[in-house]
C-alpha positions in Angstrom: 14.8 -74.5 -60.9 13.6 -71.4 -59.0 9.8 -72.0 -59.0 9.0 -68.6 -57.4 10.8 -66.5 -60.0 9.5 -68.4 -62.9 5.9 -68.0 -61.6 6.3 -64.2 -61.2 7.8 -63.9 -64.8 4.8 -65.9 -66.2 2.4 -63.6 -64.4 4.0 -60.4 -65.6 4.2 -61.7 -69.2 0.6 -63.0 -69.3 -1.1 -60.0 -67.8 -2.7 -57.8 -70.5 -4.5 -54.5 -69.9 -6.9 -53.1 -72.4 -8.1 -49.5 -71.9 -11.5 -48.9 -73.2 -12.4 -45.3 -73.9 -15.6 -44.3 -72.1 -16.9 -40.8 -71.5 -18.6 -41.8 -68.3 -16.9 -41.4 -65.0 -18.0 -44.9 -63.8 -15.9 -46.7 -66.5 -12.9 -44.7 -65.4 -13.5 -45.7 -61.8 -13.9 -49.3 -62.8 -10.6 -49.3 -64.6 -8.9 -47.7 -61.5 -10.4 -50.4 -59.3 -9.3 -53.2 -61.7 -5.8 -51.9 -61.9 -5.4 -51.2 -58.2 -6.8 -54.6 -57.0 -5.1 -56.8 -59.6 -2.6 -58.3 -57.1 -5.0 -58.3 -54.1 -5.5 -61.9 -52.8 -3.0 -63.3 -55.3 -1.7 -66.4 -53.6 0.4 -69.4 -54.7 -1.4 -72.8 -54.6 -0.9 -74.7 -51.4 1.8 -77.3 -51.8 -0.3 -79.7 -49.8 -3.0 -79.8 -52.5 -3.3 -83.1 -54.1 -2.3 -83.7 -57.6 -5.8 -84.6 -58.4 -7.1 -81.2 -57.2 -4.5 -79.4 -59.2 -4.9 -81.1 -62.5 -8.8 -81.5 -62.4 -10.8 -78.9 -64.4 -13.5 -77.2 -62.3 -15.7 -77.1 -65.3 -15.5 -80.4 -67.2 -13.7 -82.3 -64.3 -11.2 -83.7 -66.8 -7.5 -83.9 -66.3 -5.6 -80.9 -67.5 -2.1 -80.7 -69.1 -2.0 -76.9 -68.4 -3.3 -75.3 -65.2 -5.0 -72.0 -66.2 -5.4 -69.4 -63.4 -8.3 -66.8 -63.5 -7.4 -63.3 -62.5 -10.3 -61.2 -61.2 -10.8 -57.7 -59.7 -10.5 -59.2 -56.2 -7.3 -61.2 -57.0 -6.8 -64.8 -58.2 -9.8 -67.1 -58.4 -9.6 -70.5 -56.5 -11.0 -72.4 -59.5 -9.0 -73.8 -62.3 -10.3 -74.5 -65.8 -8.9 -76.0 -68.9 -8.3 -74.0 -72.1 -11.3 -75.6 -73.8 -13.7 -74.5 -71.0 -12.1 -70.9 -71.0 -12.6 -70.7 -74.8 -16.3 -71.7 -74.4 -16.7 -69.0 -71.6 -15.2 -66.4 -73.9 -17.4 -67.4 -76.8 -20.5 -67.2 -74.7 -19.5 -63.8 -73.3 -18.6 -62.5 -76.8 -15.4 -60.9 -75.5 -12.1 -61.7 -73.7 -13.8 -60.8 -70.4 -16.3 -63.2 -68.7 -17.5 -64.2 -65.2 -16.2 -67.3 -63.4 -19.1 -69.9 -63.6 -18.2 -71.2 -60.1 -17.9 -68.0 -58.0 -19.4 -65.4 -60.4 -16.4 -63.0 -60.2 -15.5 -60.9 -63.3 -12.4 -62.4 -65.0 -10.1 -59.8 -66.5 -7.2 -62.0 -67.5 -6.1 -65.7 -67.8 -2.6 -66.9 -67.1 -0.8 -70.3 -66.8 0.2 -71.5 -63.2 3.6 -73.0 -64.0 4.4 -73.2 -60.3 1.4 -75.5 -59.7 2.5 -77.7 -62.6 6.1 -78.0 -61.2 4.7 -78.7 -57.8 2.5 -81.4 -59.0 5.3 -82.9 -61.0 7.5 -83.0 -57.9 4.7 -84.5 -55.8 4.1 -87.2 -58.4 7.7 -88.2 -58.4 7.8 -88.3 -54.5 11.0 -86.3 -54.7 10.0 -83.5 -52.4 11.5 -83.2 -48.9 10.6 -81.1 -45.9 13.6 -78.9 -46.5 12.5 -78.2 -50.1 9.0 -77.5 -48.8 10.4 -74.9 -46.3 12.5 -73.4 -49.1 9.4 -73.2 -51.3 7.5 -71.6 -48.4 10.2 -69.0 -47.9 10.3 -68.3 -51.6 6.5 -67.9 -51.5 6.8 -65.4 -48.6 9.5 -63.4 -50.6 7.2 -63.4 -53.5 4.3 -62.2 -51.3 6.6 -59.3 -50.1 7.6 -58.4 -53.6 3.9 -58.5 -54.6 3.1 -56.2 -51.7 5.8 -53.8 -52.7 4.6 -53.8 -56.3 1.0 -53.3 -55.0 2.1 -50.2 -53.1 3.9 -48.9 -56.1 0.8 -49.5 -58.2 -1.3 -47.7 -55.7 1.1 -44.7 -55.8 1.0 -44.7 -59.6 -2.8 -45.0 -59.6 -2.9 -42.0 -57.2 -0.7 -40.0 -59.6 -2.9 -41.0 -62.5 -6.0 -40.0 -60.7 -4.5 -36.5 -59.9 -3.5 -36.1 -63.6 -7.0 -37.1 -64.7 -8.5 -34.6 -62.2 -6.3 -31.9 -63.7 -7.4 -33.0 -67.2 -11.0 -33.0 -66.1 -10.7 -29.5 -64.7 -9.0 -28.3 -67.9 -11.7 -29.9 -70.0 -14.3 -28.1 -67.9 -12.5 -24.8 -68.3 -12.4 -25.4 -72.1 -16.1 -26.3 -72.1 -16.8 -23.0 -70.3 -14.7 -21.1 -72.8 -16.4 -22.8 -75.7 -19.8 -21.9 -74.2 -18.7 -18.3 -73.9 -17.5 -18.3 -77.5 -20.7 -19.9 -78.6 -22.6 -17.1 -76.7 -20.5 -14.4 -78.3 -21.0 -16.0 -81.8 -24.7 -16.0 -81.2 -24.6 -12.4 -80.2 -22.5 -11.6 -83.3 -24.9 -13.5 -85.6 -27.8 -11.6 -84.0 -26.2 -8.2 -84.5 -25.2 -9.2 -88.0 -28.8 -10.1 -88.7 -30.0 -6.8 -87.2 -27.4 -4.9 -89.3 -28.4 -6.8 -92.4 -32.0 -5.9 -91.8 -31.1 -2.2 -91.3 -28.9 -2.3 -94.4 -31.7 -3.7 -96.5 -34.0 -1.0 -95.2 -31.5 1.8 -96.0 -30.9 0.3 -99.4 -34.6 0.3 -100.1 -34.9 3.9 -99.0 -31.9 4.9 -101.2 -33.4 3.1 -104.2 -36.6 5.0 -103.6 -34.7 8.3 -103.4 -32.6 7.4 -106.5 -35.8 6.6 -108.4 -37.4 9.9 -107.3 -34.2 11.8 -108.2 -34.0 10.1 -111.6 -37.6 11.0 -112.3 -37.0 14.6 -111.3 -33.9 14.7 -113.5 -35.7 13.4 -116.5 -38.4 16.1 -116.0 -35.6 18.7 -115.7 -33.9 17.4 -118.8 -37.2 17.6 -120.7 -37.6 21.2 -119.6 -33.9 22.0 -120.6 -34.5 20.4 -124.0 -37.4 22.7 -124.5 -35.5 25.7 -123.4 -32.6 24.7 -125.6 -34.9 24.5 -128.6 -36.2 27.9 -127.8 -32.7 29.3 -127.5 -31.6 27.7 -130.7 -34.6 29.2 -132.5 -33.8 32.6 -131.1 -30.1 32.2 -131.9 -31.0 31.3 -135.5 -33.2 34.4 -135.7 -30.4 36.6 -134.3 -27.8 35.0 -136.6 -29.9 35.8 -139.6 -30.3 39.4 -138.4 -26.6 39.8 -137.6 -25.0 38.1 -140.6 -24.3 41.4 -142.3 -22.7 42.8 -139.1 -20.5 39.7 -138.7 -19.2 39.9 -142.2 -18.2 43.6 -141.7 -16.6 42.7 -138.4 -14.6 39.9 -140.0 -13.2 42.4 -142.5 -12.1 44.6 -139.7 -10.5 41.7 -137.8 -8.5 40.7 -140.9 -7.3 44.3 -141.3 -6.3 44.4 -137.6 -4.4 41.0 -138.0 -2.4 42.4 -140.8 -1.4 45.4 -138.8 -0.5 43.2 -135.8 1.7 41.1 -138.1 3.5 44.2 -139.3 4.0 45.4 -135.8 5.4 42.0 -134.7 7.9 42.1 -137.6 8.9 45.6 -136.6 9.3 44.5 -132.9 11.4 41.4 -133.8 13.7 43.6 -136.0 14.1 46.1 -133.2 14.8 43.2 -130.7 17.5 41.9 -133.0 19.1 45.3 -133.2 18.9 45.6 -129.5 20.5 42.3 -128.9 23.3 43.1 -131.4 23.9 46.4 -129.7 24.0 44.9 -126.2 26.5 42.2 -127.5 28.8 45.0 -128.6 28.3 46.8 -125.3 29.3 43.7 -123.3 32.6 43.7 -125.2 33.3 47.2 -123.9 32.2 46.4 -120.3 35.7 46.9 -119.0 35.9 50.3 -120.4 32.5 51.2 -119.0 33.6 50.2 -115.5 36.6 52.5 -115.7 34.4 55.3 -117.0 32.0 54.7 -114.1 34.8 54.8 -111.5 36.2 58.0 -113.0 32.8 59.6 -113.0 32.2 58.8 -109.4 35.5 60.3 -108.4 34.8 63.5 -110.3 31.5 64.4 -108.9 29.1 62.7 -106.5 26.3 65.0 -107.4 26.8 64.4 -111.0 26.8 60.7 -110.5 23.4 60.9 -108.7 21.8 62.9 -111.5 23.1 60.7 -114.3 22.6 57.0 -115.1 24.9 54.5 -113.3 26.5 53.3 -116.4 26.5 53.6 -120.2 24.9 50.2 -120.4 22.0 51.3 -118.1 21.5 54.4 -120.2 21.5 52.6 -123.5 19.3 49.8 -122.1 16.7 52.4 -121.1 17.0 54.1 -124.4 16.5 50.9 -126.4 13.6 49.9 -124.2 12.0 53.3 -124.6 12.6 53.0 -128.4 10.7 49.7 -128.5 7.8 51.0 -126.4 7.7 54.3 -128.3 7.5 52.4 -131.6 4.7 50.2 -130.3 2.9 53.3 -129.0 3.2 55.0 -132.3 1.6 52.0 -134.0 -1.9 50.9 -133.0 -2.1 50.0 -129.3 -2.0 46.2 -128.7 -4.7 44.9 -126.3 -3.7 41.5 -125.1 -7.0 41.0 -123.3 -9.3 38.3 -124.5 -12.8 37.1 -123.4 -13.2 33.9 -121.4 -16.1 33.0 -123.7 -13.5 32.2 -126.4 -12.4 29.1 -124.5 -13.7 25.8 -123.4 -12.1 25.3 -120.0 -11.3 21.7 -119.1 -9.4 19.8 -116.4 -6.9 21.0 -113.8 -3.2 20.6 -114.8 -0.1 20.4 -112.6 0.5 19.3 -109.0 -1.6 22.1 -107.5 -5.2 20.9 -107.0 -6.6 24.4 -106.4 -7.3 24.8 -110.2 -4.7 27.5 -110.7 -3.6 26.1 -114.1 -6.3 24.6 -116.3 -6.3 23.1 -119.8 -8.5 24.9 -122.3 -9.5 24.6 -126.0 -10.2 27.7 -128.1 -13.6 27.8 -129.9 -12.0 29.1 -133.0 -9.4 26.6 -134.3 -9.7 24.1 -131.5 -6.1 24.6 -130.4 -5.2 23.6 -126.8 -3.8 26.3 -124.5 -3.1 26.5 -120.8 -4.9 29.2 -118.6 -3.1 30.2 -115.5 -5.3 32.0 -112.9 -4.2 35.3 -111.3 -6.0 36.8 -108.4 -5.7 40.5 -107.6 -7.2 43.1 -105.2 -10.5 44.3 -106.6 -9.8 47.7 -105.2 -7.6 48.4 -108.2 -10.7 48.4 -110.4 -11.8 51.8 -111.9 -14.9 52.2 -109.8 -12.8 51.8 -106.6 -9.5 53.3 -107.7 -7.9 56.6 -107.0 -10.1 58.1 -109.7 -12.8 58.2 -106.9 -10.8 60.8 -104.9 -13.6 63.3 -105.1 -16.1 60.8 -103.5 -17.1 60.8 -99.9 -14.6 58.0 -99.0 -11.7 60.1 -100.2 -13.0 63.4 -98.8 -12.9 61.8 -95.3 -9.2 60.8 -95.6 -6.1 62.9 -95.0 -3.5 63.5 -97.7 -1.2 60.9 -96.0 -4.0 58.3 -95.9 -4.7 58.9 -99.6 -1.0 58.6 -100.5 -0.8 55.3 -98.5 -3.9 53.9 -100.2 -2.5 54.8 -103.6 0.7 53.0 -102.9 -1.1 50.0 -101.6 -3.2 49.8 -104.8 -0.2 50.3 -106.9 1.6 47.4 -105.2 -1.5 45.2 -105.7 -1.5 46.0 -109.4 2.2 45.4 -109.7 1.9 42.0 -107.9 -1.0 41.0 -110.3 0.7 42.0 -113.6 4.4 41.3 -112.8 4.4 37.8 -114.3 2.4 38.9 -117.3 4.9 41.7 -118.1 7.9 39.4 -117.7 6.5 36.7 -120.0 5.5 39.3 -122.6 8.8 41.1 -122.6 11.2 38.2 -122.3 12.0 36.6 -125.6 13.7 33.2 -125.1 13.1 29.8 -126.7 13.3 28.3 -123.2 10.7 30.4 -121.5 6.9 30.2 -122.0 5.6 33.2 -124.0 2.5 35.1 -123.1 -0.2 34.7 -125.7 -2.8 36.9 -124.0 -4.6 38.0 -120.9 -8.1 36.4 -120.5 -10.7 38.5 -118.7 -13.3 36.7 -116.7 -16.7 37.7 -115.4 -15.5 37.4 -111.8 -14.0 40.6 -110.3 -10.5 40.2 -108.9 -9.4 37.4 -111.3 -8.0 36.9 -114.8 -6.1 34.2 -116.7 -2.8 34.2 -118.5 -3.0 32.3 -121.8 0.2 30.2 -122.2 1.2 27.4 -124.7 -0.1 24.0 -123.5 2.8 21.7 -122.4 1.7 18.1 -121.5 4.0 17.2 -118.6 6.3 18.7 -116.0 9.7 17.1 -115.6 8.7 15.3 -112.3 5.7 13.6 -113.8 7.4 12.9 -117.1 10.2 11.0 -115.3 7.6 8.9 -113.4 5.5 8.4 -116.5 8.4 7.4 -118.7 10.1 5.1 -116.3 13.7 3.9 -116.6 16.9 5.9 -116.4 17.9 8.6 -118.8 21.0 8.5 -121.0 23.9 10.9 -120.4 23.1 12.7 -123.6 19.5 13.3 -122.6 20.5 14.6 -119.1 23.1 16.8 -120.7 20.6 18.3 -123.2 18.0 19.0 -120.5 20.4 20.8 -118.1 22.0 22.7 -121.0 18.6 24.1 -122.1 17.8 24.9 -118.4 21.0 26.8 -118.0 20.4 28.7 -121.2 17.0 29.8 -119.9 18.5 30.7 -116.5 21.4 32.6 -118.0 18.9 34.5 -120.2 17.0 35.7 -117.2 20.1 36.3 -115.0 21.7 38.4 -117.7 18.8 40.8 -117.4 19.0 40.8 -113.6 15.8 38.7 -113.4 15.6 35.7 -111.0 13.2 32.8 -111.1 13.2 31.9 -107.4 11.1 28.8 -107.8 13.0 26.3 -110.0 12.2 22.6 -109.4 11.3 19.5 -111.5 7.6 20.6 -111.2 8.3 24.0 -112.9 10.2 22.5 -115.8 7.8 21.6 -118.6 8.2 19.2 -121.5 6.3 17.2 -124.1 9.0 14.6 -125.0 11.9 14.9 -122.5 14.0 16.3 -125.3 12.7 19.9 -125.4 12.1 21.8 -122.1 10.5 25.1 -121.1 10.9 27.0 -117.9 7.5 27.6 -116.3 6.3 28.6 -112.8 7.4 32.2 -113.1 4.8 33.4 -110.5 7.7 34.4 -108.2 10.1 35.7 -110.8 11.2 39.3 -110.3 13.9 41.8 -111.3 16.6 42.2 -108.7 16.6 45.9 -109.6 13.1 46.2 -108.1 12.9 47.8 -104.6 13.0 45.4 -101.7 11.6 43.6 -99.9 10.9 40.8 -102.4 7.7 38.8 -102.0 8.2 35.6 -100.1 8.4 32.3 -102.0 6.4 29.2 -100.9 8.0 26.2 -99.2 7.1 23.8 -101.9 9.6 21.2 -103.3 11.8 21.6 -100.2 14.4 19.3 -101.7 15.3 22.1 -104.2 15.5 24.9 -101.7 19.0 26.4 -101.1 20.4 26.0 -97.5 20.4 29.8 -96.9 16.6 29.8 -97.3 16.3 26.9 -94.7 17.9 28.9 -91.9 16.9 32.4 -93.0 13.6 33.6 -94.4 13.3 34.7 -98.1 12.6 38.3 -96.9 16.0 38.4 -95.2 17.9 37.6 -98.4 19.6 40.5 -100.2 18.7 40.9 -103.9 22.2 39.8 -104.9 21.8 36.4 -103.3 18.9 35.2 -105.5 21.0 34.2 -108.6 23.1 31.7 -106.5 19.8 30.4 -105.1 18.6 29.6 -108.6 21.9 27.9 -109.4 21.5 25.6 -106.3 18.1 24.6 -107.7 19.7 23.7 -111.0 22.2 21.5 -109.1 19.4 19.7 -107.3 17.5 19.1 -110.6 20.7 17.6 -112.1 21.0 15.3 -109.1 17.3 14.4 -109.5 17.9 13.3 -113.2 21.0 11.3 -112.3 19.5 9.5 -109.3 15.9 9.2 -110.5 14.8 10.6 -107.1 15.4 13.7 -105.1 19.0 14.3 -103.9 17.9 15.6 -100.5 14.7 13.7 -99.7 12.8 15.0 -96.7 9.4 16.2 -95.7 10.4 19.2 -93.5 12.8 22.0 -94.0 14.8 21.0 -90.9 15.3 17.5 -92.3 16.5 18.9 -95.6 19.1 21.1 -93.9 20.4 18.2 -91.9 20.5 16.0 -95.1 22.5 18.8 -96.9 25.0 19.1 -94.0 25.5 15.3 -94.0 27.1 15.5 -97.5 30.8 16.4 -97.2 30.8 18.3 -100.5 27.9 20.5 -99.4 28.5 21.0 -95.7 29.6 23.9 -93.5 32.4 24.1 -90.9 30.7 23.7 -87.5 33.0 26.4 -86.1 31.6 28.9 -88.6 30.0 32.0 -87.1 26.7 31.3 -88.9 26.2 28.2 -86.7 26.1 30.2 -83.5 24.1 33.0 -85.2 21.2 30.8 -86.6 19.5 28.3 -84.4 18.4 25.9 -87.4 22.1 25.4 -88.2 22.9 24.6 -84.6 20.0 22.2 -84.3 21.0 20.4 -87.6 24.6 19.8 -86.4 23.2 18.5 -83.1 21.0 16.0 -85.1 24.1 14.9 -87.1 26.0 14.1 -83.9 23.2 11.7 -82.9 24.1 9.5 -85.9 20.7 9.6 -87.6 22.3 10.9 -90.9 25.6 9.1 -91.7 28.2 11.3 -93.3 28.6 10.7 -97.1 30.3 12.2 -100.0 28.3 13.5 -103.0 29.7 10.7 -105.1 28.2 8.1 -102.8 24.7 9.4 -103.5 24.9 8.7 -107.3 24.9 5.4 -109.2 28.3 3.9 -109.9 27.9 4.4 -113.7 27.2 8.2 -113.3 29.4 10.5 -115.3 32.3 12.0 -113.3 31.9 15.4 -115.2 28.2 15.5 -114.3 29.0 14.8 -110.6 31.7 17.5 -110.7 29.2 20.0 -112.1 26.7 19.1 -109.5 29.2 19.5 -106.7 30.2 23.0 -107.9 26.5 24.1 -108.1 25.8 22.7 -104.6 28.3 24.7 -102.6 27.0 25.8 -99.2 28.3 29.3 -99.5 26.4 31.2 -102.3 29.5 33.0 -103.5 31.3 29.7 -104.2 28.6 28.4 -106.6 29.0 28.5 -110.4 27.1 31.2 -112.3 24.9 30.3 -115.2 27.6 31.5 -117.7 30.4 29.5 -115.9 28.2 26.4 -115.8 27.5 26.5 -119.5 31.2 26.3 -120.1 31.7 23.2 -117.9 33.3 20.2 -119.6 30.0 18.2 -119.0 28.6 20.1 -122.1 31.6 19.6 -124.4 29.5 17.3 -126.6 26.9 20.0 -127.4 28.6 23.3 -126.7 31.6 25.2 -128.1 32.2 26.7 -124.6 30.7 30.0 -125.8 27.5 31.5 -124.5 25.1 32.1 -127.5 24.4 35.8 -128.1 20.6 35.1 -128.1 20.7 34.5 -124.4 21.5 38.1 -123.5 18.5 40.2 -122.3 18.8 43.7 -123.6 16.4 45.4 -121.3 15.3 45.3 -117.7 11.8 44.6 -116.4 11.5 46.3 -113.0 8.4 46.6 -110.9 8.1 50.3 -111.8 7.4 49.3 -115.4 4.4 47.1 -114.5 1.8 49.9 -114.3 2.8 51.2 -117.8 2.5 47.7 -119.2 -0.9 47.1 -117.7 -2.2 50.5 -119.0 -0.8 49.9 -122.5 -1.5 46.2 -123.1 -4.2 45.2 -120.6 -6.4 48.3 -120.3 -9.7 46.4 -120.7 -9.0 44.1 -117.7 -10.3 47.0 -115.5 -13.3 47.8 -117.7 
């Protein structure tokens, strides 16, 4: 048996270390000292010790079967005790650690000295020899060397642990400093919060005092108003009693006038029917008229200038003159009404400037829409050309006077153009003019129109969900009927979009937003159109201004808008979504069905086109077909109609008449344009002054 190795194994197995958490640095240093000095002074018992010394307990002096060795901070104690005495020492100390009663050293562990037992057993049997003693001594030295090596390793490990503890200590100190800073910041925040709360309470108190004072003042004012109201009611009752006779007489006159107006309306409708019938017959002879026109031009240029351009133009003017003459022969119709007849309510539409407002008539309580129109106050009588004899006009030259007259004439035309168009045009798909409402403010009046609840944009959002093919077909068909009606009279809308299409139930639509409508027979330049609803603007308006467009280009521009509205209904969102005109142009060119050849001369001529193609090359807008922009279940005939309306070149787009004959409308149309869609007279800007003088004379009073 190798006594040295068995002794070392027993020491390793019996040593127990218990780490006790202590926040004080002294306990940490004690633990370091205990662990570092565990093997210091650890020596094997001297083989020359007698058996009596080895097996005698130092406490009770009794013979021991097991020799227990006490391990202290300084090494191994020289005293041996039995297990009974060790249990008593532990019981008195109240823990596993106690002090040796013989030398007073602190005992950290107890282990059995098996080497001493083996040595004593050999000595008792007298079997030991000097050679064996030398062997044991050599083993003892080897063990001492191993213990020294383990001691050095333990010291190295202890040094490493001290360094790590120092790092942890520094980290803990840093965290404590951060915690202190956070605590200080929290205290500052709480202090500022308290100060803010105090100020808030003070302000609230002041506001409550002001509110109480305001409330008291308002109550006093209400009391005064009630008193004034009672006085006014009393005066009104007195006046009512005095004017009852005059009111009854006035009512009789009004009834008589209403009867005359009804008769005039019947006559006007009959004349319009005759006019429409006449124009329908004239359209059948359009080919003959063209031949006659060509022959007349060849015969005499001077004669062509002095006569009407065509038989249709001559007859149209004759019929228009007949209508106006008939109306003039009857009692003059004054469309002007007083603003006092209406109770004006909330703003309607997307424009938040109050241009269109909902109103309720005092007589009958019917709802109407009032559209505000602003005009130059210089066209009023007290400032018009009637004051030529005044000092202002005497100081002007004849040329200045003529220029001022033209300017005021243009201002009057601009103000009453929409009113004239709405009054003269007679279509089920356009809003009719019910009257012109005079206000007390100079330079402003209202157009009374039927009240329609929604525009198409809001109705789609409010309704939610997709529309059926039949509903979309019905909406676009009605829209094309209205557009064809206007285009057949050479009138263009110029502002078609979902926001200018009005409806109450999605099934029946009306074309509104005619503020920019104009006859293409009017002298250029046309007034500019706004850049609203950029997703419905034709591409030619995105790289050229509206003033640069010839009068013949505006009909295709309206047809482009119809195509975008059809795409909006199919997709439930704009077809070319963008916030700027440059982005819309790039989005249009990214669709293969709507694009332009990059080698076209327009690209080099107009910078916006060149810039749009440059953006496309960067890959921001992937190239797609028009079919890819629609849901998979979209009608192929609807997409075909949309693609033919959204051609880049205006000359390649369908006209309103051609679009009405498209197969998409086979379910509701017989491929024949209804005769009622033909406009039998033209509404030029030169007709506006006569309209204002005949139907709206009191606006200038």
